[in-house]
N, C-alpha and C positions, 0 to 999 in steps of 0.2 A: 451483418453478423447473424448466424443461425441461432434461433432460440431452441435449445435442445430440451427434450423431455427427459428430466433427470429424476423422476420419481418412479414408483413401482406400480403405475397404473396398469390394470389388466383388462383384457376383453375376454369374457368367457364365451367360447363358442362350443356348443354341445357340452362335453365333459372335460374340457381342457382350458386352463387359463393361459392366455397368450400375452406376453409382455407388449405393452404399447410404447415402444421406444424408437427413436430415430437411429439410423445407422452410425452416425458420428458418435452418439452417446454409447452405443454398444461397443464400438471399436475401442473407445477410451476406457470402458469399464470392465471388459471381459478379460479377466486375469486367471480365474480358476473356476472349477465346477464342471458341469455337464451342459452342453448346448445341443438342443434339438430344434429342428426347423420344420414345423408341421405344414402340410399342404392339404388339399382336399382328400387325397388318398389316405393320408394319416387319419384324418377325422373320421372317415368311414371305418377304417380298421379299428379305431379306438372304441367302436360300438360293439365289437364282437371278439376281439383278441385280448383276453385277460392279461397275459404276460406282457403284451405291448403296453397296455394301460398301466400296469404296475411299473414298467420301466419309465414311463412318462412321469410318474409320481416322484422319481428320483432326480429328475432334471432340474437344474438351477436356473437355466436360461431357456425359455421356450419362446422363440420369435417367429413371426409369420414369414413363410417362404412363398406365399401365394398372393398375387394381385387380386384374384377372385375372392379369397377370404378377407383380404384387407377391405375391399369395397363393400362386400356384404356386411361386414362388421359395422358399417355406418347405419345399419338398420337397428342396431342394438343401443342400449343406453350408454355403453362405453365401447368406443370403436378402437381400431388399430390405426395409429398415425402413419405407418409406412410398412410396406412389405420389404423384407430383406432376404433375397434369394441366397441360399447357402453357397452356391457356386460362385456368385459374384463376391460375396462377403469373404470367402477364403482367399481369393486373389488379392483383394484389398487388405486383408489381414496381414498377409505376408509382406506387402509393401509397407504397411504401417509399422511393422515390427522389424524392419530390415536392420535397424541399428541396435536392436535389443539382443545382446549375446545370450541372454537367459531364455530366449525363445528358440527352442530346438524342437523341430517337428518330425514326427514319424507318420508316414502315410501308409495306411493299411487298406488295401482294396484296389479294384480294377483288374483288367485282364493282364495276362502275362506281359511284362515289359512296360506296361502303361504307368504304374506308379514310379518306376525308375526314370521314365521320360519326364514325368511331372517334377520329380526331384531335380533333375538336371536343369529344366527350364526355370524353376523357381530360384535355384541357387545362382544361376547365371544372371537372372534379372535383378536379384537383390544384392549381388556382389559378395556373398559369403555362403558358407555351408549351413544355411538355415535348416534345410531338411536333412536330418542326420541319418535317416533310415527310410526304406520303402520296401513294401512286400506285397506281392499278389497272392492271396490265399486261394485255395480251391473253392469251388462254388458251394460246397457243403461244409465249409470250415467250421461253422458255428456248432455243428453236430459231431465234430471230430475232436475228442478231448486231447488226443496225442498231438494233433496239429496245433491246437490252441496253446498247448504247453510250449511248443516250439516258438510260436508267435510271441508269447509272453517273454520268453528268454531273449528273443531278438530285440524287443522294445526296451527291456530293462538294460540290456548290454549297450544299447545306443545312447542311453542317458537322456532320452527325449523328455522334454517338459510339456509338450503338446502332442496329443494323439488325434489324428484325423482319420476317422473310419469312413470309407467310401464304399458301401455295399448297398444292396436294396434294403428297404424297410420290410419287416421289423428286425432283420438280421443285425444291422449296425447298432441300433439302439439297445437291443437285448444283449449283444456281445459286450458293449461298454459297461452296462450295469452289472453283468455277471462277473467281469474280470477287473473292474476298476481298482479294487482293493489289492490286487496282485501287482499293481504298477505304481510303486511308491514315488518314483521320480516325476510321474505325470501329474501336472496340476490342472490341466485343461483338456477335456475330452469333447470332441466335436463330431457329430454324425452328419456328413455332408454329401452323401449320395454320389451324384455324377461329377462333383467338383474335380476329382482326379482326372477325368477324361478331358475336361476343359483345360486344365493346367497342362496336360500332356499334349494338347492340340489334336487329339484323335477324334474329338467331336466338336463341331463348330457351334458356337453360341448363336442364337437367333438374333436378328437385327434389333436394335434398341427400341424402335417404334413398335415392334411386335411385343416385346416385353412389356412396354407401357400400356398396351392394349389388353394385357392379361391373356395373351394368346400363345405364350411360349409352350404351353402344353400341347397345342395343336402342331406347332413346329416340330416338337419332339415326336409326335405321332406320325408325321409324314416321313420321318427318318426311320422309324421302327414300327410300321403299322401292324404287323402280325403280332408282335409282342404286346403292344399297348392298346389295341382296339378294345379288348374286354375290360381292361382297367379303366380307361377313360369314358367309354360309351355305355358300359353296363354297371360295373361296380361303383364308380365314382358318382353316378347319377343318384345314388341313394342319399348322398349328402343333402341334396335339396329337399328331400322328404323330411329328413331329420331336422334340418335347419328351419323348415316351415313349421314344424311342431314346436321348435323353440320360440319362434316368433309368436305363436299362438298360446304359449305358456303351458304346453302339455308335454313337453319333452321330459323324459326321465333318464338319468344316467344308469345304464344297465349294470354298472359296477359300483353303485353307490355304497355297498356294504364292504367293498374291498379295503377302502381306506376310511377310517373312522370319521374324518372331517369332511368327506366328500358328500355333496348334496345332489 
């Protein structure tokens, strides 16, 4: 029998508190609120993007998406018990709620046709119309007020209770925080990046042993080297500088005055 972590233990990495929970507990407890899944790239962005940082302050569930973060957290007083990749979690979330008629999902994100493919695959797998709507927005949809109004109408008309936004960060997180109050039927918001591509079958997930080694990021780099080189080998390397300062006790949250209780 699995001994689940059922409390609100947190591991603070730089300026974000990450819940230390196991996947089984999260699956059973995640009914409403906002779910964000930080990785190394998020932690770096959270040092310079004020809007992104403010969006994170509104998340109810912040769970580790990265094996690297999970392992490095072992150097802190409080570590993270398990990494829970959003793409894997979404697949299992759908299976877990296959019999829950109140779980009605809208997928927002992905290239043209991809969210509809994900919708068809999920509904066929679970044996019911669990995904009640799917839409591929433009690349700049977050800055197009007219397009966003149309998206809001689509989601509300679908009567979805769960919204999964699959775009790049910080687009997906900022969009959720900006429009969540306009979506009264949605009780759970999840920002899950590439999950739509995996569910559609347009992107192959790396082998399990590579995931366990914490090298999925490199697998993704080999698939899109031009797009991901700067992110992984330039921008994300800054994380280790920040984390080293945290271990030495000299790290300071650049946005400590944004939220009154942030230190």
